C-alpha positions as CSV (number, residue, x, y, z in Angstrom):
1,M,375.4,-173.9,-24.5
2,K,378.6,-175.4,-25.6
3,D,380.3,-174.4,-28.8
4,L,378.2,-171.2,-29.3
5,F,381.5,-169.6,-30.2
6,Y,381.2,-171.2,-33.7
7,V,377.6,-169.8,-34.1
8,N,379.0,-166.4,-33.5
9,L,381.8,-167.1,-35.9
10,F,379.5,-168.0,-38.7
11,F,376.4,-165.9,-38.1
12,N,377.5,-163.2,-35.7
13,K,374.9,-164.2,-33.1
14,G,375.7,-164.2,-29.4
15,E,374.2,-166.7,-26.9
16,K,371.2,-164.5,-26.0
17,E,370.3,-163.9,-29.7
18,Y,370.6,-167.6,-30.4
19,R,368.3,-168.6,-27.5
20,K,365.7,-166.0,-28.6
21,L,365.8,-167.4,-32.2
22,M,365.4,-170.9,-30.8
23,L,362.4,-169.9,-28.7
24,K,360.7,-168.1,-31.6
25,S,361.3,-171.1,-33.9
26,L,359.8,-173.5,-31.4
27,I,356.6,-171.3,-31.0
28,I,356.2,-170.8,-34.7
29,G,357.0,-174.4,-35.5
30,Y,354.4,-175.7,-33.0
31,L,351.7,-173.5,-34.4
32,V,352.5,-174.5,-38.0
33,F,352.7,-178.2,-37.3
34,L,349.4,-178.0,-35.3
35,V,347.5,-176.3,-38.1
36,F,348.9,-178.8,-40.7
37,L,348.3,-182.0,-38.7
38,F,345.0,-181.2,-37.0
39,P,342.8,-182.2,-40.1
40,F,344.5,-185.6,-40.2
41,F,345.0,-186.6,-36.5
42,S,342.6,-184.3,-34.6
43,V,343.4,-184.5,-30.9
44,F,346.7,-186.4,-31.4
45,A,347.9,-183.5,-33.5
46,L,348.8,-181.7,-30.2
47,V,351.2,-184.6,-29.4
48,Y,352.6,-184.9,-32.9
49,A,353.2,-181.1,-33.1
50,L,355.0,-181.3,-29.7
51,F,357.2,-184.1,-31.1
52,F,358.2,-182.1,-34.1
53,C,359.0,-179.1,-31.8
54,L,361.2,-181.4,-29.8
55,C,363.1,-182.3,-33.0
56,I,363.6,-178.6,-33.7
57,Y,364.9,-178.1,-30.2
58,V,367.4,-180.9,-30.6
59,L,368.5,-179.4,-33.9
60,F,369.2,-176.1,-32.2
61,L,371.2,-178.0,-29.6
62,I,373.4,-179.9,-32.0
63,L,373.8,-177.0,-34.6
64,P,376.8,-175.4,-32.7
65,Y,378.5,-178.8,-32.6
66,L,377.9,-179.3,-36.3
67,L,379.3,-175.8,-37.1
68,K,382.3,-176.7,-35.0
69,K,382.9,-179.9,-36.8
70,H,382.5,-178.1,-40.2
71,F,384.9,-175.4,-39.2
72,I,387.6,-177.7,-37.7
73,G,387.2,-180.2,-40.5
74,N,387.9,-177.6,-43.2
75,L,390.7,-176.1,-41.1
76,E,392.5,-179.4,-40.8
77,K,391.9,-180.2,-44.5
78,D,393.8,-177.1,-45.6
79,L,396.3,-176.9,-42.7
80,P,399.0,-179.2,-44.2
81,Y,399.1,-177.2,-47.5
82,F,399.3,-173.9,-45.5
83,L,402.2,-175.3,-43.5
84,M,404.1,-176.3,-46.6
85,D,403.6,-172.8,-48.2
86,L,404.6,-171.2,-44.9
87,D,407.8,-173.3,-44.8
88,I,408.8,-172.2,-48.2
89,S,408.2,-168.5,-47.3
90,L,410.3,-168.8,-44.2
91,F,413.0,-170.6,-46.1
92,L,413.1,-167.5,-48.4
93,N,413.7,-165.3,-45.3
94,S,410.3,-163.7,-45.4
95,D,409.0,-161.9,-42.3
96,F,407.2,-164.4,-39.9
97,L,403.9,-162.5,-39.4
98,D,403.8,-161.3,-43.1
99,S,404.3,-164.9,-44.2
100,I,401.4,-166.1,-42.1
101,K,399.1,-163.4,-43.4
102,T,400.1,-163.9,-47.0
103,N,399.9,-167.7,-47.1
104,S,396.7,-167.9,-44.9
105,K,394.8,-165.9,-47.5
106,K,395.0,-168.8,-49.9
107,Y,392.8,-171.0,-47.7
108,K,389.5,-169.7,-46.5
109,T,389.2,-171.3,-43.1
110,V,392.9,-170.9,-42.2
111,N,392.5,-167.2,-43.1
112,I,389.6,-166.9,-40.7
113,V,391.8,-168.4,-37.9
114,F,394.7,-166.1,-38.4
115,E,392.9,-163.0,-39.6
116,K,389.8,-162.9,-37.4
117,L,391.1,-164.7,-34.3
118,L,394.9,-164.6,-34.0
119,F,395.5,-161.1,-35.1
120,G,392.6,-159.9,-33.0
121,Y,394.5,-161.3,-30.0
122,L,397.7,-159.4,-31.0
123,K,396.2,-156.1,-29.8
124,G,397.9,-155.7,-26.5
125,S,399.4,-159.2,-26.2
126,N,402.5,-160.9,-27.4
127,L,402.6,-163.6,-30.0
128,Q,403.2,-166.4,-27.5
129,D,400.0,-165.5,-25.6
130,S,398.1,-165.1,-28.8
131,F,399.1,-168.6,-29.9
132,F,398.1,-170.0,-26.5
133,K,394.7,-168.4,-26.5
134,L,394.0,-169.5,-30.1
135,A,395.0,-173.1,-29.3
136,E,392.8,-173.0,-26.2
137,R,389.8,-171.8,-28.1
138,L,389.9,-174.0,-31.2
139,D,389.6,-177.7,-30.4
140,S,392.0,-179.1,-33.0
141,I,395.1,-181.2,-32.1
142,P,396.7,-180.6,-35.6
143,L,396.3,-176.9,-35.1
144,K,397.8,-177.0,-31.6
145,R,400.8,-179.0,-33.0
146,S,401.2,-176.5,-35.9
147,L,401.0,-173.5,-33.6
148,S,403.6,-175.1,-31.3
149,Q,406.0,-175.7,-34.2
150,M,405.4,-172.2,-35.6
151,L,406.2,-170.8,-32.2
152,V,409.4,-172.7,-32.0
153,L,410.5,-171.3,-35.4
154,Y,409.5,-167.8,-34.2
155,E,411.6,-168.0,-31.0
156,S,414.6,-170.0,-32.2
157,G,414.9,-169.3,-35.9
158,Y,414.1,-171.2,-39.1
159,K,414.9,-175.0,-39.2
160,D,414.8,-176.9,-42.4
161,N,411.6,-178.7,-43.3
162,I,410.2,-178.8,-39.8
163,L,406.8,-177.5,-41.0
164,T,406.9,-179.6,-44.1
165,T,407.6,-182.7,-42.0
166,L,404.6,-182.0,-39.8
167,A,402.4,-181.3,-43.0
168,Q,403.4,-184.8,-44.3
169,E,402.4,-186.4,-41.1
170,L,399.0,-184.7,-41.2
171,L,398.6,-185.8,-44.9
172,N,399.4,-189.4,-44.0
173,K,396.8,-189.2,-41.3
174,Q,394.2,-188.0,-43.8
175,K,395.1,-190.9,-46.2
176,L,394.6,-193.4,-43.3
177,E,391.2,-191.8,-42.5
178,A,390.2,-192.1,-46.2
179,K,391.0,-195.8,-46.2
180,T,389.1,-196.4,-43.0
181,Y,386.1,-194.6,-44.3
182,S,386.2,-196.6,-47.6
183,S,386.1,-199.9,-45.6
184,K,383.1,-198.7,-43.7
185,L,381.2,-197.8,-46.8
186,V,380.5,-201.5,-47.5
187,M,378.7,-201.8,-44.2
188,Y,376.9,-198.5,-44.7
189,S,375.6,-199.6,-48.1
190,L,374.1,-202.8,-46.6
191,F,372.3,-200.8,-43.9
192,F,371.0,-198.4,-46.6
193,I,369.6,-201.2,-48.6
194,A,367.8,-202.5,-45.5
195,A,366.5,-199.1,-44.6
196,T,365.2,-198.2,-48.1
197,A,363.9,-201.5,-49.4
198,I,363.7,-204.3,-46.9
199,L,362.2,-202.4,-43.9
200,P,359.3,-200.8,-45.9
201,S,358.5,-204.1,-47.7
202,L,358.4,-206.0,-44.4
203,Y,356.1,-203.4,-42.9
204,L,353.8,-203.5,-45.9
205,M,353.7,-207.3,-45.7
206,F,352.8,-207.1,-42.1
207,V,349.9,-204.7,-42.8
208,T,348.5,-206.7,-45.7
209,V,349.1,-210.2,-44.5
210,G,348.9,-209.6,-40.8
211,S,345.5,-207.9,-41.1
212,T,344.0,-211.3,-42.1
213,I,345.2,-212.8,-38.8
214,I,345.0,-210.0,-36.3
215,Q,343.3,-206.7,-36.1
216,V,345.6,-203.9,-37.5
217,N,344.2,-200.4,-36.8
218,I,345.8,-198.3,-39.5
219,T,344.1,-195.8,-41.8
220,P,345.0,-195.1,-45.4
221,T,346.1,-191.6,-44.4
222,Q,348.5,-192.9,-41.7
223,L,349.9,-195.4,-44.3
224,M,350.5,-192.6,-46.8
225,V,352.3,-190.6,-44.1
226,L,354.5,-193.5,-43.3
227,F,355.5,-194.2,-46.9
228,F,355.7,-190.6,-48.1
229,V,357.1,-188.9,-45.0
230,V,358.5,-191.2,-42.3
231,F,360.4,-193.7,-44.4
232,P,361.9,-191.1,-46.8
233,L,362.8,-189.1,-43.7
234,V,364.7,-192.1,-42.3
235,D,366.6,-192.4,-45.5
236,I,367.5,-188.8,-45.5
237,V,368.7,-189.0,-41.9
238,Y,370.8,-192.1,-42.7
239,I,372.4,-190.5,-45.8
240,S,373.1,-187.4,-43.7
241,F,374.8,-189.6,-41.1
242,V,377.0,-191.3,-43.8
243,V,378.0,-188.0,-45.3
244,Y,378.7,-186.7,-41.7
245,Q,381.1,-189.6,-41.2
246,M,383.0,-188.7,-44.3
247,P,386.4,-187.1,-43.6
248,Y,386.4,-183.4,-44.7
249,H,389.4,-183.7,-47.0
250,L,387.2,-186.0,-49.2
251,K,384.5,-183.4,-49.5
252,E,384.6,-180.7,-52.2
253,E,384.2,-177.3,-50.7
254,K,381.2,-175.5,-52.3
């Protein structure tokens, strides 16, 4: 399963442990949903419970990707400020590796990268190989560029403002992403109004008015499930999508 490296990074669970947890969750989830839905839907509860289990399975599939996006997003958010701090330290003739260790501790995700990953590679390998392995493992172009510039400084000596210039480029990219997201919010708002107000109203109109013309087989229980479970769930999923699209540098870290 792709990106399970990030599951291990956050929860210390390997691929086998993650698959076992997924299997247990599917079995328990199926039984719980079956017991809960059977009084309302009888035989169809088997199908509905299977559908909910499918949702759980999909969630387990996308969780590693979401963790990857979360980690890389927070890393790229703090990376420009780390580069500027590192540039100042190197300008003051501080030791290269000591400067990385000291400045990375100011930023949680950057510290994970250099403390957990990079310096783990330093055991038995040189810095160039460690940087290469780190860039290969973490799918982040800004990080790859940063490691490349840092390696140039390590091999050829300090050059004025090379890291600060790169940091400014990354910050300008973040500003552009913020403007793009702001323009998309107008469209997102219109779709949200449609999902929360117009769609349920149209459906209710269809049930009340359409039942006088054609036969509509819907029970009060099913109608309650639609308005108290399905439609709110659609709203939650849509809001989650909008928040997911938000650039990480606009989010406050909890």
